[in-house]
C-alpha positions as YAML, in Angstrom:
chain: A
units: angstrom
residues:
- id: 1
  name: UNK
  ca: [70.08, 31.40, 65.47]
- id: 2
  name: UNK
  ca: [71.56, 28.31, 63.74]
- id: 3
  name: UNK
  ca: [71.20, 27.77, 60.03]
- id: 4
  name: UNK
  ca: [68.98, 24.77, 60.92]
- id: 5
  name: UNK
  ca: [66.58, 26.78, 62.90]
- id: 6
  name: UNK
  ca: [66.48, 29.44, 60.26]
- id: 7
  name: UNK
  ca: [65.89, 26.98, 57.41]
- id: 8
  name: UNK
  ca: [63.21, 24.96, 59.41]
- id: 9
  name: UNK
  ca: [61.50, 28.23, 60.50]
- id: 10
  name: UNK
  ca: [61.22, 29.38, 56.85]
- id: 11
  name: UNK
  ca: [59.96, 25.90, 55.90]
- id: 12
  name: UNK
  ca: [57.46, 25.87, 58.82]
- id: 13
  name: UNK
  ca: [55.69, 29.07, 57.66]
- id: 14
  name: UNK
  ca: [55.03, 27.41, 54.25]
- id: 15
  name: UNK
  ca: [54.08, 23.96, 55.82]
- id: 16
  name: UNK
  ca: [51.24, 25.32, 58.07]
- id: 17
  name: UNK
  ca: [49.36, 26.52, 55.00]
- id: 18
  name: UNK
  ca: [49.09, 22.97, 53.48]
- id: 19
  name: UNK
  ca: [45.82, 21.19, 53.97]
- id: 20
  name: UNK
  ca: [46.35, 17.76, 52.49]
- id: 21
  name: UNK
  ca: [49.11, 15.30, 53.65]
- id: 22
  name: UNK
  ca: [50.63, 15.16, 50.31]
- id: 23
  name: UNK
  ca: [51.06, 18.89, 50.20]
- id: 24
  name: UNK
  ca: [52.56, 18.78, 53.70]
- id: 25
  name: UNK
  ca: [55.06, 16.11, 52.61]
- id: 26
  name: UNK
  ca: [55.91, 17.99, 49.46]
- id: 27
  name: UNK
  ca: [56.50, 21.17, 51.50]
- id: 28
  name: UNK
  ca: [59.20, 19.40, 53.59]
- id: 29
  name: UNK
  ca: [61.37, 18.80, 50.41]
- id: 30
  name: UNK
  ca: [63.34, 22.13, 50.59]
- id: 31
  name: UNK
  ca: [64.19, 21.74, 54.29]
- id: 32
  name: UNK
  ca: [65.09, 18.07, 53.73]
- id: 33
  name: UNK
  ca: [67.32, 18.95, 50.80]
- id: 34
  name: UNK
  ca: [69.17, 21.46, 52.94]
- id: 35
  name: UNK
  ca: [69.80, 18.98, 55.59]
- id: 36
  name: UNK
  ca: [71.02, 16.46, 53.04]
- id: 37
  name: UNK
  ca: [73.36, 19.07, 51.53]
- id: 38
  name: UNK
  ca: [74.59, 19.90, 55.00]
- id: 39
  name: UNK
  ca: [75.58, 16.22, 55.45]
- id: 40
  name: UNK
  ca: [72.93, 15.02, 57.94]
- id: 41
  name: UNK
  ca: [71.99, 11.90, 55.97]
- id: 42
  name: UNK
  ca: [75.62, 11.17, 55.38]
- id: 43
  name: UNK
  ca: [76.29, 11.52, 59.17]
- id: 44
  name: UNK
  ca: [73.59, 9.00, 59.84]
- id: 45
  name: UNK
  ca: [75.00, 6.25, 57.65]
- id: 46
  name: UNK
  ca: [77.58, 4.05, 59.33]
- id: 47
  name: UNK
  ca: [81.26, 4.73, 58.60]
- id: 48
  name: UNK
  ca: [81.92, 1.20, 57.30]
- id: 49
  name: UNK
  ca: [79.31, 1.92, 54.63]
- id: 50
  name: UNK
  ca: [80.96, 5.31, 53.54]
- id: 51
  name: UNK
  ca: [79.02, 7.60, 55.90]
- id: 52
  name: UNK
  ca: [80.17, 9.21, 59.22]
- id: 53
  name: UNK
  ca: [77.98, 7.23, 61.68]
- id: 54
  name: UNK
  ca: [77.53, 10.10, 64.15]
- id: 55
  name: UNK
  ca: [74.35, 12.05, 63.28]
- id: 56
  name: UNK
  ca: [71.66, 10.90, 65.80]
- id: 57
  name: UNK
  ca: [72.24, 13.84, 68.06]
- id: 58
  name: UNK
  ca: [72.01, 16.23, 65.11]
- id: 59
  name: UNK
  ca: [68.77, 14.53, 64.05]
- id: 60
  name: UNK
  ca: [67.35, 14.89, 67.62]
- id: 61
  name: UNK
  ca: [68.17, 18.73, 67.38]
- id: 62
  name: UNK
  ca: [66.38, 18.92, 64.10]
- id: 63
  name: UNK
  ca: [63.40, 16.94, 65.62]
- id: 64
  name: UNK
  ca: [63.23, 19.48, 68.45]
- id: 65
  name: UNK
  ca: [62.83, 22.36, 65.89]
- id: 66
  name: UNK
  ca: [60.31, 20.41, 63.66]
- id: 67
  name: UNK
  ca: [59.49, 16.73, 63.66]
- id: 68
  name: UNK
  ca: [58.22, 16.39, 60.11]
- id: 69
  name: UNK
  ca: [61.61, 16.89, 58.41]
- id: 70
  name: UNK
  ca: [63.52, 14.77, 60.97]
- id: 71
  name: UNK
  ca: [60.95, 11.94, 60.45]
- id: 72
  name: UNK
  ca: [61.55, 11.96, 56.69]
- id: 73
  name: UNK
  ca: [65.31, 11.70, 57.42]
- id: 74
  name: UNK
  ca: [64.75, 8.95, 59.85]
- id: 75
  name: UNK
  ca: [62.45, 7.11, 57.46]
- id: 76
  name: UNK
  ca: [65.20, 7.18, 54.86]
- id: 77
  name: UNK
  ca: [67.74, 5.77, 57.22]
- id: 78
  name: UNK
  ca: [65.14, 3.03, 58.19]
- id: 79
  name: UNK
  ca: [64.73, 2.19, 54.58]
- id: 80
  name: UNK
  ca: [68.44, 1.83, 54.19]
- id: 81
  name: UNK
  ca: [68.97, -0.13, 57.45]
- id: 82
  name: UNK
  ca: [68.30, -3.70, 56.05]
- id: 83
  name: UNK
  ca: [70.75, -3.08, 53.29]
- id: 84
  name: UNK
  ca: [73.32, -1.57, 55.76]
- id: 85
  name: UNK
  ca: [73.04, -4.65, 57.92]
- id: 86
  name: UNK
  ca: [72.88, -7.46, 55.27]
- id: 87
  name: UNK
  ca: [73.22, -5.92, 51.81]
- id: 88
  name: UNK
  ca: [75.83, -7.29, 49.48]
- id: 89
  name: UNK
  ca: [78.68, -5.02, 48.28]
- id: 90
  name: UNK
  ca: [76.84, -4.73, 44.94]
- id: 91
  name: UNK
  ca: [73.67, -3.56, 46.48]
- id: 92
  name: UNK
  ca: [75.47, -1.03, 48.67]
- id: 93
  name: UNK
  ca: [77.31, 0.31, 45.52]
- id: 94
  name: UNK
  ca: [73.99, 0.50, 43.71]
- id: 95
  name: UNK
  ca: [71.92, 2.22, 46.30]
- id: 96
  name: UNK
  ca: [74.13, 4.14, 48.74]
- id: 97
  name: UNK
  ca: [75.78, 6.80, 46.58]
- id: 98
  name: UNK
  ca: [72.75, 9.09, 46.23]
- id: 99
  name: UNK
  ca: [72.53, 9.14, 50.19]
- id: 100
  name: UNK
  ca: [76.17, 9.84, 50.54]
- id: 101
  name: UNK
  ca: [76.40, 12.54, 47.83]
- id: 102
  name: UNK
  ca: [75.11, 15.49, 49.89]
- id: 103
  name: UNK
  ca: [72.88, 16.53, 46.93]
- id: 104
  name: UNK
  ca: [69.25, 16.27, 45.75]
- id: 105
  name: UNK
  ca: [66.78, 14.69, 48.25]
- id: 106
  name: UNK
  ca: [67.14, 10.89, 48.15]
- id: 107
  name: UNK
  ca: [64.28, 8.92, 49.81]
- id: 108
  name: UNK
  ca: [64.30, 5.29, 51.06]
- id: 109
  name: UNK
  ca: [61.36, 3.71, 52.80]
- id: 110
  name: UNK
  ca: [60.90, 0.53, 54.82]
- id: 111
  name: UNK
  ca: [57.71, -1.31, 53.68]
- id: 112
  name: UNK
  ca: [56.61, -3.44, 56.51]
- id: 113
  name: UNK
  ca: [53.03, -2.93, 57.71]
- id: 114
  name: UNK
  ca: [50.17, -4.79, 56.03]
- id: 115
  name: UNK
  ca: [46.41, -4.25, 56.10]
- id: 116
  name: UNK
  ca: [45.87, -7.30, 58.39]
- id: 117
  name: UNK
  ca: [48.60, -6.19, 60.83]
- id: 118
  name: UNK
  ca: [52.15, -7.30, 61.11]
- id: 119
  name: UNK
  ca: [52.82, -7.48, 64.85]
- id: 120
  name: UNK
  ca: [53.17, -11.27, 64.48]
- id: 121
  name: UNK
  ca: [55.27, -10.96, 61.35]
- id: 122
  name: UNK
  ca: [56.75, -14.43, 61.29]
- id: 123
  name: UNK
  ca: [53.53, -16.45, 61.97]
- id: 124
  name: UNK
  ca: [52.41, -18.75, 59.23]
- id: 125
  name: UNK
  ca: [49.03, -18.40, 57.54]
- id: 126
  name: UNK
  ca: [46.14, -18.22, 58.45]
- id: 127
  name: UNK
  ca: [47.30, -15.98, 61.24]
- id: 128
  name: UNK
  ca: [47.94, -12.36, 60.44]
- id: 129
  name: UNK
  ca: [51.48, -11.33, 59.68]
- id: 130
  name: UNK
  ca: [53.58, -10.73, 56.65]
- id: 131
  name: UNK
  ca: [51.62, -12.14, 53.65]
- id: 132
  name: UNK
  ca: [53.50, -10.16, 50.98]
- id: 133
  name: UNK
  ca: [55.45, -12.85, 48.91]
- id: 134
  name: UNK
  ca: [58.39, -12.62, 46.59]
- id: 135
  name: UNK
  ca: [59.31, -15.38, 44.14]
- id: 136
  name: UNK
  ca: [62.28, -15.64, 41.88]
- id: 137
  name: UNK
  ca: [61.48, -15.52, 38.24]
- id: 138
  name: UNK
  ca: [64.61, -15.94, 36.27]
- id: 139
  name: UNK
  ca: [66.93, -13.27, 37.62]
- id: 140
  name: UNK
  ca: [64.16, -10.97, 38.99]
- id: 141
  name: UNK
  ca: [62.02, -11.15, 42.10]
- id: 142
  name: UNK
  ca: [58.30, -10.78, 41.71]
- id: 143
  name: UNK
  ca: [56.61, -9.25, 44.71]
- id: 144
  name: UNK
  ca: [52.96, -9.82, 45.33]
- id: 145
  name: UNK
  ca: [51.16, -8.19, 48.40]
- id: 146
  name: UNK
  ca: [49.89, -5.00, 49.98]
- id: 147
  name: UNK
  ca: [51.72, -2.62, 52.34]
- id: 148
  name: UNK
  ca: [50.30, 0.21, 54.38]
- id: 149
  name: UNK
  ca: [51.76, 3.38, 55.92]
- id: 150
  name: UNK
  ca: [54.60, 3.78, 53.39]
- id: 151
  name: UNK
  ca: [54.47, 7.55, 53.89]
- id: 152
  name: UNK
  ca: [57.14, 8.86, 51.61]
- id: 153
  name: UNK
  ca: [57.06, 5.78, 49.43]
- id: 154
  name: UNK
  ca: [55.33, 7.96, 46.75]
- id: 155
  name: UNK
  ca: [58.53, 9.91, 46.38]
- id: 156
  name: UNK
  ca: [58.67, 13.63, 45.89]
- id: 157
  name: UNK
  ca: [56.94, 13.45, 42.45]
- id: 158
  name: UNK
  ca: [54.55, 10.62, 42.91]
- id: 159
  name: UNK
  ca: [56.65, 8.08, 40.96]
- id: 160
  name: UNK
  ca: [58.19, 6.38, 43.99]
- id: 161
  name: UNK
  ca: [60.97, 6.66, 46.61]
- id: 162
  name: UNK
  ca: [64.46, 6.09, 45.31]
- id: 163
  name: UNK
  ca: [64.51, 2.79, 47.26]
- id: 164
  name: UNK
  ca: [61.76, 0.80, 48.92]
- id: 165
  name: UNK
  ca: [62.88, -2.10, 51.16]
- id: 166
  name: UNK
  ca: [60.03, -4.49, 51.20]
- id: 167
  name: UNK
  ca: [59.57, -7.15, 53.78]
- id: 168
  name: UNK
  ca: [58.24, -10.27, 52.17]
- id: 169
  name: UNK
  ca: [58.11, -14.11, 52.50]
- id: 170
  name: UNK
  ca: [60.56, -15.92, 50.18]
- id: 171
  name: UNK
  ca: [60.17, -19.55, 51.16]
- id: 172
  name: UNK
  ca: [60.60, -22.16, 49.79]
- id: 173
  name: UNK
  ca: [63.79, -21.00, 47.85]
- id: 174
  name: UNK
  ca: [67.00, -22.83, 48.82]
- id: 175
  name: UNK
  ca: [69.43, -20.80, 50.86]
- id: 176
  name: UNK
  ca: [66.91, -18.07, 51.87]
- id: 177
  name: UNK
  ca: [65.09, -17.56, 55.12]
- id: 178
  name: UNK
  ca: [61.31, -17.28, 55.30]
- id: 179
  name: UNK
  ca: [61.41, -13.58, 55.54]
- id: 180
  name: UNK
  ca: [63.50, -11.15, 53.42]
- id: 181
  name: UNK
  ca: [63.91, -7.53, 53.01]
- id: 182
  name: UNK
  ca: [63.90, -6.91, 49.15]
- id: 183
  name: UNK
  ca: [65.37, -3.76, 47.70]
- id: 184
  name: UNK
  ca: [63.14, -2.22, 45.05]
- id: 185
  name: UNK
  ca: [64.45, 0.86, 43.13]
- id: 186
  name: UNK
  ca: [61.97, 3.40, 41.66]
...
């Protein structure tokens, strides 16, 4: 039996006794940490960003044993994706090292869905879509809005994930598109 199967089997026996979603999420930490230490998160990050860019098959194997831990891993990759695709070198340097370090249990989350729905994300008001806004105030962005289904956004200890990538409207700021993914550190 592989170490992944043994690790996840031990975790699964603790997980099934949890009644609340928060308890179930907290119960995944040990298995997630072991996967991070084994390099799975590093494997999922593209090589040009310092990762290995070859871990999707590994994640599928983890998912076959237990979906909860692989979904937390996938959610972290999804939270990093806007930065991996369009982040500045400074942003990559600020946010990627914990995910490449093979230690701890770094979490990133993609904050997209809103209470009114986000299927028509780029439709202007009064239609439903992304209504969360961000405006530049000096050198900081002020975000105003509500997101839903930010599952591990609470982080392991309830103080927030290491990185939240928040989809919001930024217009009418020069040089920016109407929608942006804004990196927020905990």
